[in-house]
C-alpha positions as CSV (number, residue, x, y, z in Angstrom):
1,M,-8.7,-12.6,60.9
2,A,-7.7,-15.7,62.9
3,A,-4.2,-16.2,64.0
4,Q,-2.6,-19.6,63.2
5,T,0.8,-21.2,62.8
6,R,2.5,-19.8,59.7
7,P,3.9,-22.3,57.2
8,A,7.7,-22.5,57.1
9,D,7.9,-22.6,53.3
10,P,7.7,-21.1,50.8
11,T,6.6,-17.8,52.2
12,R,9.6,-17.4,54.5
13,E,12.2,-17.8,51.8
14,H,12.6,-14.1,51.4
15,L,14.2,-13.9,54.8
16,D,17.3,-15.4,53.2
17,W,17.6,-12.4,50.9
18,P,20.7,-10.3,51.4
19,F,18.6,-7.4,52.5
20,F,18.3,-9.0,56.0
21,D,20.7,-10.0,58.7
22,A,20.4,-12.5,61.6
23,S,18.6,-9.9,63.8
24,H,15.8,-9.6,61.3
25,R,15.3,-13.3,61.0
26,A,15.2,-13.6,64.8
27,L,12.6,-10.8,64.9
28,A,10.4,-12.7,62.4
29,E,10.6,-15.8,64.6
30,K,9.8,-13.8,67.7
31,L,6.7,-12.3,66.0
32,D,5.5,-15.7,64.8
33,A,6.0,-17.2,68.3
34,H,4.0,-14.3,69.8
35,A,1.1,-15.0,67.5
36,A,1.3,-18.8,68.0
37,S,1.1,-18.2,71.8
38,G,-2.5,-17.1,71.4
39,A,-1.8,-13.5,72.2
40,L,-3.6,-12.3,69.1
41,S,-6.4,-14.9,68.8
42,G,-7.6,-14.3,72.3
43,I,-8.6,-10.7,71.6
44,D,-12.2,-9.7,70.8
45,H,-12.1,-8.0,67.4
46,D,-15.8,-7.1,67.6
47,D,-14.9,-4.2,69.9
48,T,-12.2,-2.5,67.9
49,D,-11.4,0.2,70.5
50,R,-10.8,-2.4,73.2
51,A,-9.1,-4.8,70.8
52,C,-6.6,-2.1,69.7
53,R,-5.8,-1.1,73.3
54,A,-5.2,-4.8,74.2
55,L,-3.1,-5.3,71.1
56,V,-0.9,-2.3,71.8
57,R,-0.4,-3.4,75.3
58,S,0.3,-7.0,74.3
59,L,2.9,-5.9,71.7
60,G,4.5,-3.6,74.2
61,D,4.7,-6.2,76.9
62,A,6.3,-8.6,74.4
63,G,8.9,-5.9,73.4
64,L,7.5,-5.9,69.9
65,L,7.0,-2.1,69.7
66,D,10.8,-1.4,69.7
67,A,10.9,-1.4,65.9
68,A,8.1,1.1,65.6
69,T,9.5,3.5,68.2
70,G,13.2,3.1,67.8
71,A,13.3,1.3,71.1
72,G,11.6,4.2,72.8
73,G,13.8,6.8,71.1
74,T,17.1,5.2,72.1
75,T,18.0,3.9,68.6
76,P,17.4,4.9,65.0
77,I,14.3,3.3,63.4
78,D,15.3,0.3,61.4
79,S,13.0,0.3,58.3
80,R,13.6,-3.4,57.6
81,A,12.5,-4.3,61.1
82,V,9.4,-2.1,60.7
83,C,8.5,-3.8,57.4
84,L,9.1,-7.3,58.7
85,T,7.0,-6.7,61.7
86,R,4.1,-5.3,59.7
87,E,4.3,-8.1,57.1
88,T,4.4,-10.8,59.8
89,L,1.6,-9.2,61.9
90,A,-0.5,-8.6,58.8
91,W,-0.3,-12.3,57.9
92,H,-1.6,-13.2,61.3
93,D,-4.0,-10.4,62.1
94,G,-4.8,-7.2,60.3
95,L,-5.8,-5.2,63.4
96,A,-2.5,-6.2,65.1
97,D,-0.6,-4.8,62.2
98,F,-2.7,-1.6,62.5
99,A,-2.0,-1.3,66.2
100,F,1.8,-1.7,65.6
101,A,1.9,0.7,62.7
102,M,0.2,3.5,64.4
103,Q,2.5,3.5,67.3
104,G,5.3,4.2,64.8
105,L,3.5,6.6,62.6
106,G,2.0,8.5,65.5
107,T,5.4,9.0,67.2
108,G,7.8,9.0,64.2
109,A,7.8,12.8,63.9
110,I,8.5,13.2,67.7
111,G,11.5,10.9,67.3
112,L,12.7,12.8,64.3
113,S,12.1,16.4,65.4
114,G,10.9,16.5,69.0
115,S,12.8,18.1,71.9
116,E,14.6,15.8,74.3
117,A,11.9,16.5,76.9
118,L,9.1,15.4,74.4
119,R,11.1,12.4,73.4
120,R,11.6,11.3,77.0
121,T,7.9,11.9,77.8
122,V,6.2,10.2,74.8
123,L,8.5,7.6,73.3
124,P,9.0,5.3,76.2
125,K,5.3,5.2,76.9
126,A,4.5,4.4,73.3
127,R,7.2,1.7,73.3
128,S,5.6,0.0,76.4
129,G,2.1,0.3,75.0
130,E,1.0,2.5,77.9
131,W,0.2,5.3,75.5
132,I,-1.5,5.0,72.1
133,S,-0.5,7.5,69.4
134,A,-2.0,9.0,66.3
135,F,-0.9,11.0,63.3
136,A,-3.3,13.9,62.4
137,L,-2.5,15.3,58.9
138,S,-5.7,14.8,56.8
139,E,-8.6,17.2,56.6
140,Q,-11.9,17.0,54.8
141,E,-10.6,19.0,51.9
142,A,-6.9,18.3,52.4
143,G,-5.9,14.7,51.9
144,S,-3.6,14.3,49.0
145,D,-3.4,18.1,48.7
146,V,-1.8,19.0,52.0
147,A,-1.4,22.6,50.9
148,A,-5.2,23.0,51.2
149,M,-5.0,22.6,55.0
150,T,-7.1,25.0,57.0
151,C,-6.6,23.8,60.6
152,A,-4.6,26.7,62.1
153,A,-2.3,27.4,65.0
154,R,-1.4,30.9,66.2
155,R,1.3,31.9,68.7
156,D,0.1,33.5,71.9
157,G,3.0,34.2,74.2
158,A,4.3,31.0,75.6
159,H,1.6,29.0,73.9
160,Y,0.1,28.0,70.6
161,V,-3.7,28.1,70.1
162,L,-5.1,25.5,67.6
163,D,-8.5,25.8,65.9
164,G,-10.0,23.6,63.2
165,E,-10.6,19.9,62.5
166,K,-8.8,16.8,61.3
167,T,-10.5,13.8,59.8
168,W,-9.8,10.2,58.9
169,I,-7.5,10.1,61.9
170,S,-6.6,6.5,62.8
171,N,-6.7,5.9,66.6
172,G,-8.8,9.0,66.9
173,G,-10.9,8.5,70.0
174,I,-8.5,6.2,71.8
175,A,-5.1,7.9,71.4
176,D,-3.3,9.5,74.3
177,V,-1.0,11.6,72.1
178,Y,-1.5,13.1,68.7
179,T,1.0,14.5,66.2
180,V,-0.9,17.4,64.7
181,F,-0.1,19.5,61.6
182,A,-1.6,23.0,61.4
183,R,-1.2,26.1,59.4
184,T,1.0,28.8,61.1
185,G,1.4,31.0,58.0
186,E,5.2,31.5,57.7
187,A,4.8,31.2,53.9
188,P,2.2,30.2,51.3
189,G,1.2,26.6,50.8
190,T,3.1,23.7,52.5
191,R,5.9,26.0,53.7
192,G,3.4,27.6,56.2
193,I,2.6,24.4,58.1
194,S,4.0,23.4,61.5
195,A,3.8,20.2,63.6
196,F,2.7,19.9,67.3
197,V,2.2,17.4,70.0
198,V,-1.3,17.4,71.5
199,Y,-2.5,15.3,74.4
200,A,-6.0,13.9,74.5
201,D,-6.7,15.7,77.8
202,D,-5.6,19.2,76.5
203,P,-8.5,21.7,77.0
204,G,-10.2,22.5,73.7
205,F,-9.4,19.1,72.1
206,S,-12.4,16.8,71.4
207,I,-13.7,14.0,69.2
208,A,-16.2,15.4,66.8
209,E,-17.2,12.2,65.2
210,R,-16.3,8.5,65.1
211,I,-16.0,7.0,61.6
212,D,-17.0,3.4,60.6
213,V,-15.3,1.8,57.7
214,I,-15.4,-1.6,55.9
215,A,-12.3,-2.9,57.8
216,P,-13.1,-1.6,61.3
217,H,-10.5,0.2,63.3
218,P,-10.5,3.2,65.6
219,L,-11.1,6.2,63.3
220,A,-12.4,9.7,64.0
221,T,-12.7,13.4,63.2
222,I,-11.0,15.4,65.9
223,R,-11.7,19.1,66.7
224,F,-9.6,21.9,68.1
225,D,-11.6,24.8,69.7
226,A,-9.1,27.3,71.0
227,C,-6.9,24.3,72.1
228,R,-4.1,25.9,74.0
229,I,-0.8,24.0,74.2
230,P,2.7,25.0,75.4
231,A,5.0,26.4,72.7
232,D,7.6,23.8,73.5
233,R,5.3,21.2,72.0
234,L,6.2,22.5,68.6
235,L,8.2,19.9,66.6
236,G,11.2,21.4,64.8
237,H,10.8,25.0,63.8
238,P,7.8,27.0,62.6
239,G,7.0,26.2,59.0
240,E,8.8,22.8,59.0
241,G,5.6,20.7,59.5
242,F,5.3,19.5,55.9
243,K,8.9,18.5,55.7
244,I,8.6,16.6,59.0
245,A,5.4,14.9,57.8
246,M,7.1,13.8,54.5
247,R,10.2,12.5,56.4
248,T,7.9,10.5,58.7
249,L,5.9,9.1,55.8
250,D,9.1,8.2,53.9
251,I,10.0,6.0,56.8
252,F,6.6,4.3,57.1
253,R,5.3,4.3,53.5
254,A,7.3,1.2,52.6
255,S,5.9,-0.5,55.6
256,V,2.4,-0.1,54.1
257,A,3.7,-2.2,51.2
258,A,4.9,-4.7,53.8
259,A,1.5,-4.9,55.4
260,A,0.0,-5.5,51.9
261,L,2.6,-8.3,51.4
262,G,1.4,-10.0,54.6
263,F,-2.2,-9.8,53.4
264,A,-1.2,-11.2,50.0
265,R,0.9,-14.1,51.4
266,R,-1.9,-15.1,53.8
267,A,-4.4,-15.1,50.9
268,M,-2.2,-17.2,48.8
269,D,-1.6,-19.6,51.7
270,E,-5.3,-19.9,52.3
271,A,-6.0,-20.5,48.6
272,L,-3.3,-23.1,48.3
273,A,-4.7,-25.1,51.2
274,Y,-8.2,-24.8,49.9
275,A,-7.4,-25.7,46.3
276,R,-5.5,-28.9,47.3
277,S,-8.4,-30.1,49.4
278,R,-11.4,-29.0,47.2
279,P,-12.8,-31.9,45.1
280,M,-13.4,-30.8,41.5
281,F,-14.3,-32.8,38.4
282,G,-12.8,-36.1,39.8
283,A,-9.6,-34.4,41.0
284,T,-9.0,-31.3,43.1
285,L,-9.2,-27.6,42.3
286,S,-5.4,-27.5,42.4
287,D,-5.1,-30.0,39.5
288,L,-6.8,-27.5,37.1
289,Q,-4.4,-25.6,34.9
290,L,-6.3,-22.4,35.4
291,T,-5.8,-22.7,39.1
292,Q,-2.1,-23.4,38.7
293,A,-1.8,-20.4,36.4
294,A,-3.4,-18.2,39.0
295,F,-0.9,-19.4,41.6
296,G,1.9,-18.6,39.2
297,D,0.7,-15.1,38.9
298,M,0.2,-14.7,42.6
299,A,3.7,-16.0,43.5
300,A,5.5,-13.9,40.9
301,G,3.6,-10.7,41.8
302,I,4.2,-11.2,45.6
303,D,8.0,-11.7,45.1
304,A,8.2,-8.7,42.8
305,A,6.5,-6.5,45.3
306,A,8.6,-7.9,48.2
307,L,11.8,-7.1,46.3
308,L,10.7,-3.5,45.8
309,T,9.6,-3.2,49.4
310,Y,12.8,-4.5,51.0
311,R,15.0,-2.7,48.5
312,A,13.4,0.6,49.7
313,A,13.9,-0.3,53.4
314,W,17.5,-1.5,52.8
315,R,18.4,1.6,50.8
316,R,17.4,3.7,53.8
317,D,18.9,1.6,56.5
318,V,22.2,0.5,54.9
319,Q,22.9,3.0,52.2
320,G,21.5,6.0,54.0
321,L,19.9,7.3,50.8
322,P,16.6,9.0,50.1
323,T,13.8,6.6,49.4
324,T,10.9,8.8,48.3
325,K,10.8,7.2,44.8
326,E,11.6,3.7,46.0
327,A,9.0,3.7,48.8
328,A,6.4,5.1,46.4
329,M,7.1,2.3,43.9
330,A,6.9,-0.3,46.7
331,K,3.7,1.0,48.1
332,M,2.0,1.3,44.7
333,T,3.1,-2.1,43.5
334,A,2.5,-4.1,46.7
335,T,-0.9,-2.7,47.4
336,E,-2.2,-3.2,43.9
337,T,-0.6,-6.7,43.7
338,A,-2.2,-7.7,47.0
339,Q,-5.6,-6.5,45.9
340,A,-5.3,-8.7,42.8
341,V,-4.0,-11.7,44.8
342,I,-6.8,-11.5,47.4
343,D,-9.4,-11.0,44.7
344,R,-8.2,-14.1,43.0
345,A,-8.2,-16.1,46.3
346,V,-11.8,-15.0,47.0
347,Q,-12.8,-16.1,43.5
348,M,-11.1,-19.5,44.0
349,F,-13.1,-20.0,47.2
350,G,-16.4,-19.4,45.3
351,G,-19.4,-18.7,47.4
352,R,-17.6,-19.5,50.6
353,G,-15.1,-16.7,49.8
354,V,-17.7,-13.9,50.5
355,L,-19.0,-15.4,53.7
356,R,-18.4,-13.0,56.6
357,G,-15.9,-14.6,58.9
358,E,-13.9,-16.3,56.2
359,I,-10.2,-15.2,56.3
360,V,-10.2,-14.3,52.6
361,E,-13.3,-12.2,53.1
362,S,-11.6,-10.3,55.9
363,L,-8.5,-9.8,53.8
364,Y,-10.7,-8.5,50.9
365,R,-12.1,-5.8,53.2
366,G,-8.7,-5.1,54.8
367,I,-6.7,-4.6,51.7
368,R,-8.9,-1.9,50.1
369,A,-7.8,0.9,52.5
370,L,-4.1,0.3,51.9
371,R,-4.5,1.4,48.3
372,I,-5.7,4.8,49.6
373,Y,-4.0,5.8,52.9
374,E,-0.6,7.3,53.2
375,G,-1.0,8.4,49.6
376,A,-3.4,6.8,47.1
377,T,-2.0,4.7,44.2
378,E,-2.5,7.7,41.9
379,V,-0.5,9.9,44.2
380,Q,2.4,7.4,44.3
381,K,2.5,7.5,40.4
382,L,2.9,11.3,40.6
383,I,5.6,11.0,43.2
384,I,7.6,8.5,41.1
385,A,7.2,10.7,38.0
386,R,8.2,13.9,39.9
387,E,11.4,12.2,41.3
388,L,12.3,10.9,37.8
389,L,11.9,14.3,36.3
390,K,14.0,15.9,39.0
391,A,16.8,13.5,38.3
392,A,16.5,13.7,34.5
393,P,19.3,15.6,32.6
394,P,18.4,19.0,31.3
395,E,16.5,19.1,28.0
396,K,18.8,19.5,25.0
397,T,18.3,22.6,22.8
398,H,17.8,21.6,19.2
399,A,18.9,24.0,16.5
C-alpha cells in the first residue's frame, strides 16, 4: 500500500475529541511526517521478511516504537498513543502497522510481568528496533480455545524444558525474542498455563513451517524440541500465563480496532477522490445519490467505531478501569465496519478495484485478517455477553 500525504480534513477531526491531549496530536503529526519523508514508500514490500526488518528499524530510529514498548520499559504503555500510532500507520502502510504492533504485542507481557533483568535485556532492544519480537499463544487446535493448549513446559532444576508447537505466529521466522505460553500443569484448563521468554538461538527452538496468507507478512509454525531455557525466563509465577496473556491482549485489542480504522479511513479517502474525478452519465460518480448515500454510511460507521475505540483506550489510560468489554466492542465494531467500508470502496472502483496493486485491493486483502486475529468477531461477542452477565444483578426469585 503506497504511502502518501494524508489529507488534513475531515479524517483528522477526531484528534480534537476530549480523549486526546496535545502529546497525542503531536504524535500523529510526527507519524505523518515520518511517512511523508519516504521512509515507508522506499521499502520493498515484495520481500516481507526484509521489509518488516527494515520497517522495525526505521520506526525505532525515528523513536516511534516508544508507544509500543512503554519507551523501552521506562513508562507505562499509553493505549491512546498505541491506537493513534496503529491507525496512522495503517492509513499509510499496512505492513508498517503490523511491524509496530508486533513490537508491542510481543513484548507487552515482558513489560507487565517480566523480571527487572528481562525488562532491561529485551525492552530497550525492542524499542530501538534492534530486536524483533513475537507473541506465541495459538496452536493448531488451540486458537480461541486456549484451554486446549498442548505445548508443555516442565521444570528441570534451574531450567524449564519446552516441547510442542505453536502456529499462526506473526514474526515467526524473523523474531529475535518470543513470548511463549505453555502448559505447566498447576491446575486444569487455563489455570495450568505459564508464560516464558524464548530467544531464537535457544537450543531446541526451530521454525517448522513458514505460512503464506492473503495479506503477506512473516508468519510461521514454531517448534520446541526439548528446548531448555533458564527458569528465570518465566514471566510472573507458574500458572499465571493465561492471566498474563489476557492482560496483554486487553492492552492491544483496542489497537486492532485502531488499525481497522486506519484501513477504513484510507479506503474512504481513496473512494472520495476517485468518485469526484470519475465521469459518469454526464456528471461524476460523486454526483449520484447512491454514491452519496454510500459515503454517508461510511463516515457514520467510521466515527461510531472510532468513538468505541478511543473510549476503550481512554478508559484504561485515564480512568484506570478494566476494558475487557469495551475493547471487545471496539475490536468487533471497527473491524466489521472497516470490512464493509472497504468492500464498498472496491465496488465503487468497479473493475479497477480488483486490480492487484490498487490501494483498495490491498486494503481488501489486509482487512480480512483483522476480523480473526486477537479473537475473532464471534469471540468478541461472547466476551461482551460474558462481561454483561457478570455485571447483571442476581436473578429475582418469583413466587
